[in-house]
N, C-alpha and C positions, 0 to 999 in steps of 0.2 A: 504494500500500500504506500501511498505518497507520504514520505517522511515518517512512516509508521514504524520502520525498523531501526531508526536511529534513536538510541536511548541514552539517557544520562545516568551515570552510576549513582548509588545510594549515598546519602549523607543527611545528617540532621544538624541544623544550626539554630542558635537562639534567635528569637524574634526581637527586633528593636524598633523603636519609633523612628520616623524619618528625621526627626529633629535630633540628629546625632551630635556628639561632641564636635564642635567646630574645629578644634585643633586636631582631632582624630588621633590623639596620643593616648596610649594605655600606660599602665604602670611601668616606671623605669624607662619609658621611651623605647621599649623593645620593638613595637610595631610603629614605625616612624611615618608611614604613609597615612593620609586621611582615611579614617574609618567610615566607610559608606554605610548607609542604613540597610536594615534587613527587613524583609516582609515575607510573610507566609500566608497562604490561603488554601482553603479546601474547596472541593468541587462536588457538585451533585447535578443530576439532570432530571427533568420532568417531561413526561408525555413524549418520549422518543418514538419515532415512527420508523419501523424497520422496512427493509425493501420488500419483504413478504408480509402481507397484512395478517397472515395467520400465525406468525411467530413473534416472540419477543427478542429484542436484539441482545447480543453479547457486547456490551458497550465498553469502550475505553476512550480516554481523552489524550490526545497528543498536544503538548504545550510547546509553542514556539515563540520566540521573541523577534520582533522586527527591528533590525539594526537601523537607527535613525540616520546614520551616515551613509551606509551602503544600500539601504532600502532592500534588504533581502532577509529571508527567514533563517533563523538559527534555532535548531532543535534544542529545547531546554529540559524537558521532562516528559514523563508519560505515566499515566495511572495504571493500576492493575485492570484486568478484565472482570467485569461483573456480569455473570451469565444470566441469560433469560430474564431480563428485568427492564421494563420501560422507564422506571423511575430509580435509577441507580444512585447510590451515595457511595462515593469512592473513599476508601480508607487511606489511600496514598495521596498526600497533599503536594503542594508546590512551594518551594522556598527560593528566595533570592538572597543568598548569603552576602555578607559585607564585601567579599572579594568580587562579587559580580557588579559590573557598572550599571546598576539600575537607577532610574530617576523617575520623578512623577510623569515625565514625558514618554517613558518606555512603553511601547505598545506590545501587548500580549495577544497572541492568536490562539484560540482553543478550537481544535478540530476533533470532532467526535466520529468514531468509526464503529462499525458493526463487524466484529471479528467472527468469522464463520467457525474458526477453530482456534485452539490455544496457540498454535504455531504462528498465527497472524499472517500466514502466507496468502490466505484468501480473506479479504476484508473489503468492505464497501464504505464509502463516505456517506455519513448521515447529514452532517451540516457543520458549520463553523461560525464563530463569533469573535469579535475583536474588541478589546478595551485597553485603556491606559492605566498604569499604576495610580496616577493621580485621580482618575475616575473612582477607583475602588476606595481610596483614602477619603474622598470627599462625600461618598455616598452615605445615606442614612444607615446607621449601624454597620458601616463599612461592609455592605453587602450589595451585590449586583445581581440582577436577573436579566439575562440576555437571551434574545431569540436566536435560534440556530437556523442559519440560512443554507439552503442546499447549494450545490455547485453552480446552478444557474442563477442563484440569487433571488429566486421568486418564491419557492415553496418554503414553508416553515416546518422544520423537522422536530420541533420541540424547544425546550428552553434549557439553559445551563445556569446554575446558581453558583456564584463566586462569593465566598465568605472569608473575610480576614480572620486568621487565627491569632488570638491574643489572650492574655491571661486576666483573671480577676472577674470575669463576667460569665453568666450562664444564660444561654438561650435554649429554649426547648422547641423542638420541631418533630413532627411525626416521621419516624424512620422505620416504619414497619416494612419498608421496601428494601432495606439493606440486604436482606437475604430471605429467601422464602421459608427457611426452617427456623427463623428466630421470631418469637412472639412480638407483638406490637409493644413499643416502648418509646420513651422520650429520650432524645439524644441532643447533647449540647453541640451546637456548631462552633461555639467558642469554649475552649477548655478552661477549667478552673484550676487554681493552684493556691496552696496555703500561703505562699510567700511570693509577692511580686518581685522582690529583690533577687530571688534565686534565678530569675529568668535570664538576666544579663550577667552570667558568670563565665563568659568565654575566657579561657585561660590566656592571659596576655603573653605567655612565654612560648606560644606555638610558632612564633615567627621565625626563630633562628634556624631550625632544622626541618620543619614541616611546611609543605607548600602544596599548591594546587588542590585545595579541598574540593571534594565532590559530595553533594549534600542531598538528603532526602528526609521527608517528614511523614509520619503516619499518625493515625489516631485509632486506638483500639479500646474496646469496652472491657471494664472490669467486672468481677462477679457481683458487685453491688450496683450495677447499672450506671456507674460513672465512666468517664472517658479519660484515658491517659494519652498524653502526647509523647510520641517516641521519635527521636531524631537520630539519624545515622550520619556520621561524618567520617569520610575516608580521606586520607592524605598521603601524598608521596613523602619520602624522607631523603633529604640531601645527603645523609650519611651513606646511602647506597654507593656513592662514588667517593666521597671524601675520606671515609675510613680506609677502604682498600688502597687509595692513592697514598695515604700516610704510611700504611703498612709496607707497601712496596718500597717507599723511600727508606724505611727502617731496615727492611731486609737487605737492600743494597748497601747501606752503611755498615750493617753487621758483617756481611760477607766480605766487603772491602777491608774492614778492620781485621777479619780473620786472615785474609791474604797477607796483610801487613805483619801480623803476628807471626805467620809462618816464615816470612822473610827474616824476621828478627831472631829466629831460633839460632842463627849462626851457622857455622860449618857443621855439616853432617856427613856421615860416611856415604859413599856412592849409592848404596842401596837406598838409604833413607832420603838422600837428596833427590833421587829419581822419583821416589814416591811423592815427595813434597812438590816437585814440579808438576806431576800429574794431577795432584789434588788442586793445586793453584789454577791449573788450566780448567778444571771442572768448575771451580768457583767463578772463574772469569766468564765461562759460558752462561752460568746462572745469572750473574750480574748483567751481562749483555742482554739476556732475554728479558729480565725484569725492567731494564732501562727502556727497551723497545715497547713493552707493555705500558709502562708509565707514560711514555711519549704519546702513545695512541689514546690513552685515557684523557690526557690533557687536551686532546683535540675535540673530545665530546663536549658539546654545549647544548644547553636547553633541556636535556633529558635528566630526570631524577630517579629513574628506575630502569632495570633491564627487563624487557619483555621476554616471555618464554621462548619466542621464536629465535632469540639470540643466545640461548643457553649453551650452545656448542660453539660459540664464536670465541676464538682464542684471545683476541684483544680484550674481551669482556669476561674472561673466565674467573677473575677475582671478584666480580660484582655479583651480589645476591640476586636471585630471580624474584621479580614482582614483590619487592619489599614495600609494604604499605602498613599504615596504622588505621585501625577502625575503632571508633568510639560510639557507643550507644548511650544516649542520655534519655532518661525516662522522667517525665513530669507527671505525677499522679495527684489527684485531688487530696488536699490537706496532708500531703506528705512531702518530705524533703526530696529534692531532685537526687537522682542516683546516676552514676556514670559507670560504664563497663567497657574496659579497653582490651584490645587484643591486637597482636602484631601478626600479620600473615606474610609468609615468605616461602619461596621454593626451597626444597631440601638442600642444605649446604653440601655440595658434591662437585667432583671434578668432571663435569659433563663433557668438556672438550676432550679430555684424556680418555674417556670411555670406561667401561666396566667389564671388559672382556676377561680380565684376570681377577676380577673382584674389586672390592673397595679397600680403604686404608686399613681397616681392622684385620682383614685377612692377609693383605700384602705385608704389613708390618710384622705379623706373627711369622709368616714364612721367611721374611728377610732376616729376622733375628736368629732363626734356626740355621740359615745358610751362612751367616756372617762368621761363625766359628771356623768353618772350612775355608772361608776367604782369608781369615787371619793367618792360617797356616800357609796358604799359597803365597800370601804377600810377605811372609816372615815378619809378622807384627804381633803385638800382644792383643789378645781379645779382651775388651772391656765390655761389661754388661751394660744394658741401657741405664741402669741405676748409676753406674760409675760415670758414664758419659754425661748424664744429667747433673751429677755432682760436680764434674769438672766445669760445666757451663755455669753452674751456680757459684762456684768459687770465683770464676772469672768475673761474673756479674757483681758479686759481693765486693771483690777487690776494686773494681772500677768505680764503685760507689763510695767505698770507705776511704780509699787513699786521698782523693781530693778533699773529702770531708775532714779527715784528720789534719791535713795541711791547713785548711781554712780555720779549723778550731785552734790549732797551734798558733796561728797568726793572731786570732782573737785573744788568746791568752797573753801573748806578748803586748798586744795593744792595751789590754786591761792593766798589765804591769806598767806600761808607759804612763797610764793615767792614774796609777796607784789606787785603783778601784778594787776594794776588797770583795765587794759583792760580785762585780764582773769577773774577778779572778776565780772565785769559787764556782760560779756558773759555768764559765768556760772550761775549767778543770774537770768538772763533773761530766760534761758532754764529751770532752776529749778522752777521759778515762773509759767511758762506756763504749765509744766507737773503737778505741784501740784494743780494748779487751775483746770486742766482737771480732776484730781482725785477727788477733792472736788465736782465738778459738777456731776460726776458719782455717788458718795456716797449720794448725796441729793435726789436721785430718791425715789419716794414713795414706790416702790416695795421693796427696801432694808429695809426701816423702818417696813413695814408690815410683811416682812419675819422674821425679828428679833422678833417681837411680837409672831408670830406663833411658832417660834423655842422655845421661852421661855415657851409657853403653852404646848409644847411637852416634857418638861423636867420633871423628877420625882417629883420635889418639887412644881410643879404648882398645885394650887387649884383654881377652878373656883368660881365665885361668887355664883353659885347654891349650892356649897357645904358649903359656909360660911353662907348663909341665910337658915333658917329653912323652910321658905315658900315663895311662890311668891305672893306678895301683889296684890290684885285686879285682879288676873288671868292674869296679863299682863306679857309677856316675854320680858326681856330686850334685848335679842339678842346680848349681848356683852360678850367677854371673858376678864376676869379681871386678873390683875397682883397681885400675892401674895406679901408678904413683901419681901424686898430685902435680908433680912437675912435668908430667909426661902427657899433657893434654892437648897442646897446640899442634905439633906436627903429627903426621901419620907415621905410626911405628910399624916398620916392616920386619918381620922375622925372616930368616933365611928360607928361601923357597916359597914365600907367601907374598902375594900382592895385597894392597889394602882391601880390594873387593873380596879376595879370598878370605881374609880375616873375618869380614862381616858375615860372609856366607856360611863359614864353618862355625861361627860362634853359636852357642845354644840360644834359641829364641823360645821363650816360655809361652805356652798357650794354655789357657784354662779349659778344663772340661767339666762336665757336670759332677763327676764324683770327687773332684778336688785333686786328682792326679794330673801330672803335667805331660805334655807331649813335645818332643824335640822336633826340629825341622827335618830330622832323619826318620821321623815316625816312631821313635822308641818311646814307650810309655814308662815313665819313671815316677817314683814317689817324690813329692815335693811339698813337705809340710810348711805351711805358711804361718806367719806369726799372728796376723790379724784376719784379713779377708782372703779367702782362698783364691779369688779371681784377680787379686792384685799381686804382681811380681815382687819378690822380696830378695834383696841382695845383701848377704851378710858381709861380703868382703868390702863393701863400700863403707866409708866412715859416716855412719848415720848421725853421729853426734854433731857433725858439721851443720846440718839443717836444724837440728834441735837447738844448737847454740844460736843460730841465726834468728829464729823467732823468739827464743828466750831473751835475746838482746833487746828486742822491742819491749818486752815486759819490764826488763831491767831499766831501760831508758825512761819508761813511763813512771816507774817507781822513783827514779831520781827527780823527775819533774814534780811529782807529788810532794816529795820530801822538801824540795826547794820552795815550793809554794807554801807549804806548812810553816817552814822556817821564816819566810818573809812575813806571813800573817802573824806569826807568834811574836816576832820582833816588833811589828807594828803595834800590836796590842800592848806590849810592855811599855812602849814609848808613849802610849796614850793613856797612862794611868793618871788619876786626878792630879792636876798641877794648875797653878794660876794661869789665867787666860793668856796673859802677855807672854809667859814662859812657854806655853803650848804653841803659840803662834811662832815664837822664835825657833822651836824645835822643828816645826813643819817646814818653815821656809829654809832652815839650814840644810835640809836634805834635798838632793837633786832629784827632780821628778823622774829621771830616767834610770835611777839607781836600781830599781826592781828589775827593769828590763835587762840591764846589763848582767845581773846575776842569773836571770832566768834564761837568757838567750842561749848559752852553751848547751844545757841539757835538752832544751826544746829543739835546737838545731840537730843535735845527735839523734833525737827521736825521729825527726823527719827523715834523716838520712837512712836510719835503720829500716824504717817503714818502706822507703823507696827501694832499698836493697832487697828485702824479702819479697815484696810485691813483684819486683822484676823477675826474681828466680821462680816464684810460684806461677807467675803468668806464663813463663816459658814451659814449665812442667805441664800445666793444664793444656796449653796449646799443643804440646806433643801428644797428650792423650787424645785430643780431638783430631790430630793428624792421623794417628793410628786408626781411629774409628772411621775417619773419612777414607783412608787408604783401603780399609777392609770392605768398604761399601761401594767402591767404584764398579759400574756406574749406577747400580740400582739405588743406593742410598741417596744420591743426589736427586734422582727422579722422584723418589718417595718424599723427600723433603719439599720439593716443588709442589707435589700434589697436596701435601699437608698444609703448605702455605696458602694454597688456593682455597681449600675447604675452610681453614681457620679464618681467612679474610671474610668470607661470606658470613660465617657464624658470628664473628665479632661485630660486623656492621649491623646485623639483626639485633644482637644483644645491646649494643650501644643505643640503638633506636628505642628499644623497649625500656631501657633504664631511664633515658631522658624523658620519655613519655610518662613513666611512673613518677619520676621526680617532679616534673611540672605539675602533675595532678595532685601530688601530696605535699607541695611545697609549704603549705600552711598547716599540715597535719602533724602536731607535735608527737603523737604516738608513733606515727610512721617514721619520722626522722629519728626518734629514739631507737626504734628497732633497727633502722638502717645502720647506725654507727655502733650499736652494741653487738649485733649478731650478723647483720647482712640481709640480703634479699634473695629469695628463691626465684629462679627463672625456669618455668616449666615449658618444655618444648613438646608439643603434641604432634606426633608423626602418623600419617595415614598411608605410609608406603607398604607395599606388599613384600613378602619374602619370596619373590618369584622373579626369575629372569634378571634383567639389569637393575631392577629396583633393589635387589639384595646388595649390589655394589653401592648404590646410593645410600642405603641404610648403614652400611659399614663405614662409608665416608662420614656420614652424619654423626654416627656414634663417636668417632674419634674427634671430629671437629667440636662437638658439644662438650666432650670431656676436656679438650684443650682449653676451653673457656675458664677452667678452674685456675689457670695461670694469669687471669686478668683481675686487676683491681681498678676501682674507680676513685677519683678524688675530685672534690668540688672546690673550685677556686673562685676568686672574685675577678670579674671581668675588668679589663683596663678601662673600657668605655662601654656605653650602651649600644654601640653600633653593632649591627648584625654580624659583621665580620669578626668581631671580638667575642662573640658568643658561640662560635663553632667549637665543638669538642676537639681536643688535641690528644694524639696517641704518642706515647714515648716508651722506651724500653727495648728489649730484645726478645728473641723467640722464647726464652725460658720464662720471661715475665714481662707483661705489658701493663701499663697504667693508662687509663683513659681519664683525662682531665676535663671536667665539665664546668665551664665558666658560667656564673650567674651574675646578673646586674647587682649593683651594690645594695639596692633597696631590698632585694630578696636575700642576698648573702648575709647581711647583717642580722637577719632574724633566725639564722640557722643555729643549732646547738654549738657550743664552744668546741667540742671535739671535732666536729666536721669543719668548722672554720679554721682550726689549727692544722688541717690537712691530713686527718686520720684516713688511712686507706679503707675503702668500703668494699666488702666482699660480696660476691654474687655466687650463689650455689645453683649451677645449671643441672637440671634433671631432664631426662628424655624418656618418654613413654610412647611405644609404637603399637598400633593395632591396624593391620591391613584390613581394608573393608571392600575392596573391589573384587571383580570376578577372578582376577589372577590370584588373589589370596585364597579363594575357594580351591583352586587347583593346588596351591602350595599346601594347604591343610589336608587335602585328600591324598596327594601323591608326593608331596615334597617334604621339606624340612623347615620347621618354624622355631628351631632351637635358638637362633640368633635373636628373634623377637622375645622369646621367653627369658633369655639371659639378660638382655638389655633392661627389660621391665623389672626383673628381680634386683639387679644391681642398683638401678636408680631408685627403686622403692627404699632400699636400705639408706641411700643418701638422703632422701626426703625424710625418712624416719629420724635419722640422726640430726637433721636440721631442726625438726620440731622439738626434739629433746633439748637441744641447746637453746632454742628460742624460749621454751617454757621455763627454763632455769634462769634466764637473764632478763626477760621482758614480761611484764604483767599482761594478762589477757585483755585488759582494758585498752591496750594499744592496738589491738587487732580490730578490723572492721566488723560491724554488726550486720547480721542477715536475718531475714524473716524466719527461715528454716533454722531451727536451733540445734541441729545435730552436732554433737561434740566432735572436735577435730580428731581427738584420740580414737573415737569410735570409727570415724571415716578412714583413718589410717589402718585400723584393724580390718575393715572391710576391703580396703584396697589390697592389703597383704594377702587376704584370702583369695581375691580374684586373680592376683598375679600368679599364684601357685596352682590355680584351678585350670584343668585342661578343658577349655571351652572354645569353640570356634568363634572367631570374630567377636571376642569379648569386649565390646565397646564400653562396658561398665568401667573398665580400667581407665579409659580416657575421661569418662564423665566424673568419676570420683577424684582422679588426679587433678582435673581442672577445678573442681569445687574446692579441694584442699588448697590449691594454689591461691584462689581468690580469698579464702579465709585467712591465709597467711600473708596477705598483702603482697603477693608475688606478681611476677610478670607472666602473662600468658602468650604463648606463640602457637600457631597452628601451621602445619606444613604438609604438603604432598609433593609430587614431582615438580609441578609448576605453580603451585599456589593458586589454582583456578577451580577446577571441577570439585574434587573432594574437599578442598579447603572451604569453598563457598558453601557447600552443603553442610559441613560441620559448623561453621560460624553462624549461619542463619538458624540452624536447629538449636544451637546453644543460646542464642539471643532470645528465641521464643520460649525456651525452657526457663530462662531467667525471668522473663515477663510473667510466666505462669507461676513460678515458685516464689518470686520476691515481690511481685506487683499485682498478683491476683488477676491475671488475664482470664477473661471469661473462656471457659473450655470450648464454647461454640465458636470462638474467634481464633482458636489456636491454629487451625488449618488455614484459615483465611489470612492470618498474620504471616504464616510461613509462606503462603502463596505470594503475598505482597512483596516480601523481602526477596523471594527467589525469582519473581517474575522478571526482574532486571538485576540479576546477580552481580554484586559489586566486582568480584574478582573476574568473573567472566567478561564483563564489559571492559575492564582494563585490558584484558587480552584481546577483545574485539577491536579496541582502538589501535593496538599496536601489532597484533598478530593476524595475518591474513587467514590463518587457519582456525581462528577462534570463533568465527561467526556461528558456525554450526553448534558449537559448544553451548552458547547461551540459549539457543533455540531448543535444545534438547532437555533443558532442566527448569521449566517453569514451576514445577512443584514435585514433591516427593512421589506422588502417585504416578507421575509420568516417567520418573527416573528408574524405579526399581524393576518394573517389568522388562525394561530394556536390559538392565543388568542381569536379570535372571535368564533372559534369552541368550545373552553373550556367554554366561556361565554354561548354559546347556550346550551351546555349540562347541565350546572348548572341551567339555567333558566328552562329547560325542567323538570328537577328533581323537582324543586320548584313547578312548575305548576302541576305536577302529584300529589305531596303531598297535595297541596291545594284542588285539585279536589276530592281526596279521603276523606279528612276531610269534605268537603261539602256534599258528598254523604252519609257519615255515619250520619251526623247531620240530613239530610233530611229524612232518613228512620227510625230514632229512635223515 
């Protein structure tokens, strides 16, 4: 039909009077552009005349706006279809949000169609009418009754009633024509609310990261025959691109730093030097690839999300698919407004790289198993993932602590210069804490063992095997020994041996599961280790040298503390009660720089010792990572790139949800208290099947969501209120990232002191998956769903542990209140039972997990392959269930409400705007009763194919 298939996505926005704030500025000046007025209205028709006189029309209204400048129609909204009714009252209203350039002169055209079927492929024009926004505002009771004119402009096809939606008034009108199976009743065309002030509560902080809102408004009846106003607002998120671009820059910096660290290892034996060059080449390829991707992303303008048709595009592989926020705001009679937020996003996965060999979880497990054999082939030490992670942690800790210790040491000297006793004590306390943390880090056994291994890899190293002419008694010592300390710089050659031969013939220790060691010649020998069996230990090396090195740091700190105590003690003794004039003479007689002069030598020595041990430990940890990288060529680098891609998508979604939740609860003291005491749970609901390539997606998603545990959030005060200064910033490295969220000063000053002081805020990500499509049916009958069961069980334990911690630290009064009073502990018990229950497509897991998340003030995410079909079905069903359970939605309106929300599905329409393939998707899902028969038909056809294949295999086997 004409313009009938162009639809606007859902959104609900608050109604405002046309007399808006002339400056158009909200709190803190976050939204700096003039805030235009908002207007909403409802539609109803009377005495519609269908093309066939013997039938009642299936009416819907297409709403278009006439552009006053270009004089052409722009499709704006569309109502739901009301079947077989000549006097339809539509539950879907029309809204002009503040972002829409509407004015009193704006012309609105209403076109009424008779849809012969739900697909709207066959429809006929009944009539149309035009009015201006100014006409509606000037009309009595802000209500217009317009005649519908047919296409020839002669015949009258009925009337359309336009009524402004506003709060605080109640008007009754006969609405027994709403639907044929609902008894006659009185319906308010204007909804009532207990508080007019709650209407205009649009959050002023949505400007920085959310844009392009899409709006829709509905009115549904409650069980007590009142009418609630329901608004949906969906927005794009600028973090879809900004977070991945920041991560790419950090990845490049980290890898370039790693290459520099490898160069600074100094001279290595030919074997290790060749491995170093190969690893550096791999890092260079990764850096080059990431730089190309970043350059391509910088060229993207105007777009704020990645549509599903681009999911396999290499230049966009770091960008999440269809990342959007959706807020449902409910205004009920004599009740406080309620908001329900959800983030929808395509499953974080490496779609460009594909899933032929599975996803990250399977690939990483297989890779760790193969890495031990790689370590033997490359003649390097095998370090477990825990040791590799520890090495990265040590590097990260040292990179943070060394400059901090240097800065605190300078502050200590500055306080001494100023003879400030208080400043001296404060600086000393901080310096002591950070130095002790550094010493604790350096005492790790991994650092000591890595130093020994690094020494063995240097050109001057000669093992005990080369020093001894024979092995006595046929026994193998299994140890790598240290050469003389004066013998480190030149390559020492024994008669008949080249430097390369020395390295090749030296024993390289590799760990195996039983704790025995394997030589490069394949001999299994007993190798008792002192601390951790997987860390090489060399008794011939002077281990006390490293112990003395980090102990010197502690001794230097002790000297600094003793000197400060002496200075303060002397100062106190000089300040005993004396006449004022004599006291002044004492103070002036001392040089203000005397303290600094006495304190400078021990502080300088401390800084030198810290720099010395950090340099050694940095080389040792870099050598550990070199061996890990050498053992993983090329598979390890490819896996790291895949992990970077998946994590980038997951972090963009998490940051979006965190900021949305923070903005919504910025004035909720209980929520802010929970945030800094315990943290916030982020519940990811996945609808992927455990069949075919979606298994790989789920394996990617599991690892990506788990990696979010390495992320902290920190709230900072924005430099200015400009939108550019309110964008989140990401810092850190792969083992730990921090997302800094700037807030305007007006909001930042009202935060708890702990948050204002920069306390890191934790997020606890949990993932629950239940496949719901026809492919999941095949997986449950003929495949394997153990991956789904393991994921649900593991994340249930995380959620249970979070609740236990929350209940110990935060009073229950801080949590939100709901109408349904089911205890959270009881919900957790029910969830635990469902997780271990063998039940096909047990969607109760998702329902209960989502309910617990909302009760715990958490962030809700819903995902499927592309965040369109299954995601839309889940979100709309959840919204209607919330209206029923929390706002007493009339049971007779439940299906109609679901039909209204699904008739122009939000996610489907986003896909339709951007994806050429998405048009059929939206047409196939107007309501649940049209969706499930198709699904059952698809399931039946798949099962039939499987049955035929099995039968053929059986017959072939029988006759062979």
